[in-house]
N, C-alpha and C positions, 0 to 999 in steps of 0.2 A: 503493499500501500503506499509505505513512504517513497519507494522509487517512481511508483506512478504519479504520486504527487509532485515530486521533483520534475519528472517529465512535463508535465502541466504547466509547472512554473517556467521552466526552459522555453516551452513552446508559446508562452504569452510575452517573452521578453525577446524573443528572435522568431521568423518565420516558421511555420509549422513543416515547411518542406525544405528547411537548412539541412545541408549537409550533416551536421552537427546533431540534429535531432534523429536522422538515420543511424549515426552511430551510437547515440544512445538507446535508441530503439535495438538495434540489434544485441548490444550488451545485456539490454535488460531482457531480450529474449534468451540469451543463454544463460541467464540468472534463473531464470524458470526453467529452462532444459535442465539445468542440475538439481533443481529442486523437485524434478520429474513431472513439472507440468507442462508436458509438450504442445499439446492443444494452445495452449497462453502462449508458449515460446513460439509457436508457428506464427501465430498472428504478430507478434512485435517484430519478429526477424523479417517477415515477407514484407512488412512495411517499410522498415528500414533499408531493405534493398530496393523497394519500389524509389524510395527516395533517391539512394545512392545512383541510381540507374537516370535520374533527372541531372545529376552532375559529373558523372564519368562516363567516357566511353565504354564501348563494350569489351574491348581488350584492356582495360586498364586494371592493374593488380588491386587497388582498393575495393573495386567492384568484384574482383574475384575472391578476395578475402571475405567479403560479405556473403558472396554467393555458396561460399563453401560452409557457412555455419547454417544457410538456409536447406544445403543438400543433405547435412547431419540430422535435421529437423524432419526433413521428408522421409530419412530412414527409421527415425524415432516414432514417426505416426505410422509407418508401415507403406510408406509409398516407394518402395525399393527401387523400381525402373526409374521415376522419376529423380530419384535421388542419385542413382547413377549415371544417367543423362547427364544432369547438371555437373557434378562433380567432375565429370570427364571434361566437360567444356571448361570448366573452371582451372583444372589440371593445364590444358593446353594453353590458357593465358598464363598461368603462373610461370610454366616451362620455358616462356619466351623472355621472362623478366629475371628470374632467379636460377641460382644455380640447382643441381638435383638433391644438394642435401640441405638445403634451404629450409626453416621450420614450416613455412607456410606451403611448400610443397609435401614435406613430410606428413603434416596434419591434415591434409586434405588427401592424401593417399590413404591414411588409416581411416578416414572417413568412408571413401570409396570402398576400402576392403571391408568395414563393418558392414557396409550396404550390401556386400555381395555375400558375406556369411549370412546376414538376416535373410537372403532370398534364397538360401541354399546353395550357393555357387562358392562351395568351400575351396576349390582349388584355386580359383582366381583370386579369391581373398587373402589365401596363404601366399600365393606368389608375390601380391603386392606387399604384403606386411613383412615375408621374408626380407626383402629389399629394405623397408623401412626401418626394420630393428638393426640390419646390417649398418645402414647409415649412421644410426642412432650409436652403434658401439665403436664405430670409427670417429667419433666427434670427441675432442677434447673438453667441452663442457656442453653437454647435450641438456635439452629441457628434460629434467628428470620424469617430472609427472606425462608427459607426452611418451617419453621413450617406455614407461612403465605400462601406460594405458597400450601402447602398440603390442607390447610384449604380451600382456596379458589377453587381448583379443587374438593374437596367435595362439597362444595357449588353449583358448576356447575352442579355436577352429581344429586342433590336432584333438581335443577332447571329441568334438563331434564326428570326426572320421575316426575315432576310436583309437588314436595312437595316445594311450593313456601314460605311458613313460614319457614320451615327448613334452605332451600336455602337464605333466607334474612337475618337469625339470623347467619349463618355460615359466610356469606359475611361481614357483620358488624364484626364479631370477627377477620375475616382475615385483614378488614381494621386497625381496632384496633392494630393487631399485627405488620403491616408494618409501623403504626404511632410512635410505640415503638422504630423501628429499625433507626428513624433520626439519 
């Protein structure tokens, strides 16, 4: 409620379609997503992306950043094909701008892998996540939360494919990474 009130104050002080409002809406949506309120998150993120589209060209990395969150929400609400299509488009834009081990690319690839996993395309998901985890392992200072989450999703895929030993090893690795984050 406080966050939504703050958004109202912000909307009254600048244009409702200002790109900063889009930024706030996307972050507010991500907070609701983290709380498990995916339907509410969907509305905020979708509105934020709509505002971003007014400010940025289709191939701009800031718009791609925003659409990656929308793709993740599509997965959360069960719209897997829509998520996969949007995330693949997002990755094409991000690949033109960033190196292959940039956090935005790794995160978006993890979102895409999650969409594949949720839709039952385990091999595609595993192939993507193995690359993501490999990049994180090679980094000097990886984002530990993102690294742990990618490793955890990879463990889930191995579990779903009945590779229980690999799943257990990866889950223990993810727990170790989460523990480092303290």
